[in-house]
Structure formats: C-alpha cells, structure tokens
N, C-alpha and C positions, 0 to 999 in steps of 0.2 A: 059292482064298481069299473068301470073302464081301466084297463091296464094295458091299452096300447096308445102311444100319443106319437105324434110325427109333423116334420115340416114339409110345404108342398117345394118347396125351392130350396136352393143351397144358398148361404148366408150371404156370397157374393152376385147371388142373382141380384141382390136389394143396391150394387153399388151402380146399378146400370139406369140410367135415368129410364122410367115408364115410358118415354116418347120414343127410346132407341132399340127398345126390347125385343120389339118384333122382329128388326133387323141382325141384331147384335148375338141374341141369345136362341140355341135352339133347343128344345125342350120337349123329353119322351117319359114316360113316364117313370124311367129311373134313372134316367139319361141326361146330363143338360153339357150345355159346351158354350163359354161365352169368348165371343170374338176370336173362334177359331183356335185359340193357346191355351185355355183354361177349361179343364175338364172335372167332371164331377158324377158320382155314380151313389145310389140310395141303395142303404143296406141299413141292417139293425142291432141295435144294440140291443144284450140281453141281459137283466139283472136276475138271478135267479132270487126268491122268494120261499125263505127257508120252510116256514109251516104252512106254504100255499100250494095246492097242486098246477097253477101256472104262475109265468115271470112276469116282470114289468117291465115294457118294452118300449126302445124309444126309436122309431123309423129316422133315423137321420144321413144326411149326405155326408161324402169325405171328398176329397181332390184324391187325383188318381193322375199319374203319368198319360203321356199322348200313347207312348209304348201300349202302358197297361188297358189303357181306354181300347185303343185296337184291338187287344187279344179279347178283351169281354163282350167286345162286340162280333169279333169271328167267330165266339166261339159257344155265343147268345143260347142256342139251340141246342147243343153239345152236352151230353151226359158225363162224358170226361172231362169237361168243365172242374169237377171236384177235387180234381187230383193239380190243379194249377196252384202254384206258391201262391200267398195270401200277399195282395197289394199293400204295399203301405200309401197311408194318405195322412192328410189334416181333415179334423173333424170340420164341417161349415154350418154346424148348426147348433142353435143355443138350446141345450137338455134342457128344462126346465128345473125348479130347484137344486138344483148343481153349481150355480155359479157361473164364472167365466167359463165355459166350452169348447170357444172357437180356436181353432189350429193345435187340438192338441193333438198327438200323434197316436195313428191308428194304426191298425192292420186287416183289412177286409180277407174273409174268407170265404168261396164262393160253397154253393149251394147247390142240391139238386136242380134240374130246368124246373123255372117256374118261383123259383123262390128268390130274393133277394140274397149278399151275401151277409153272413154276420160279420158287427164290428166289435174289433179288440182294440179294448183301449190300451195302449203302452205309454203312456204317460205316466211318468213316476209321479209319486205323492199327492195326486188328485181325488177327490173325494168321488167321482165316477168312477176312477179306475180300482179304486178300492172296494166299491159296492159292487162292481161287476164280477169283481174276483172272487170276494168274499160272500155274497148275497146281502140279502136284507129281511127283517121281521116283516109279519104281515103287518104288524101297526105302522111301521116306517111306510111300510110301501101307503101304506091308508092314508099318514099323514100327509105322504108325499101326491099324489092323487087328489087330496082335497087340496090342497093349494097350487097345484094345474089347474083344477076346474075353476075352481076362485078366482086366480087370477087372467085365463083365459076366455072362460066363457062366462065371465059376470056382464048383463048386459049393462051395465054403467059405466063400462069401460069405454 
C-alpha cells in the first residue's frame, strides 16, 4: 500500500496562465518563485500510523518569506541548517481526504542535507493538524489511501 503522496507544484502555480508560466515561474525540485515576489518550498507532512511501522506522508508546498527563502538557498548544502529556527508559511497544497487545506498555518523544520523540511501544521481546529499531532490507526490510513487512489488514479477521471 503506498503511503507517500504529493503535488508537483504549489497551488499558486496554477494561478499563472499556462502560456505565461515559462517566463513568470522559476521551478526547481523543491523551490518555486512566481513573479519574483511569491516564494514556495516543498516539505513533508508526516502523519504517524499507530499500529504500523511506516507513516502516512504528504509531500506538500508551503509559502515562505523572501528572507527565509534566501536563508534556505544559502544553507542548502550546509549541515548546520538543522539548527535554523522553523520557517512560518501557508500550506499551498490540497491534501487529499482532508477537505480545504489551502492556506493553513505551518512551520517548516529543516532536516539534514538531502531531505526536504518537515512541515508542522499549527492551524488549530483542522483535522489535518489533529491527525498529525495524534496519529491515526492503520485502518484509517488504509481508508484514506483507498480514497486517494480512487480519486486520483481512476482512469475514468
């Protein structure tokens, strides 16, 4: 059963008409800049599964300030980056099975070089925040995966 899902682009990417994306968007594997004023980076939301050895993971995009984006770039290959303070941002990925997740408050915590940051939800009262903090059962994870696969991998869509 797959336990890792993710989006290739921040949601804001789609606000730019397709014919303008090549000139208005700079996109790397884990970094994105739109119109030289909107900054995004990729990270992962980890949802513990209580009765399973693996976690449910969503690779997501969050906004990041220009200043923090610059810090991330300057420390990209620096092992000391794990000591950075977390970066505040707004979730820019629709996380399947969790309703409206756009613009939820987040903190991005740097990981060792070669790994994308861990994204911590700090938006109170949202089911995604609750599940990240408290974990889910294997049965709940299986139902979520089934729903995701049915919705996003259905050849009839």
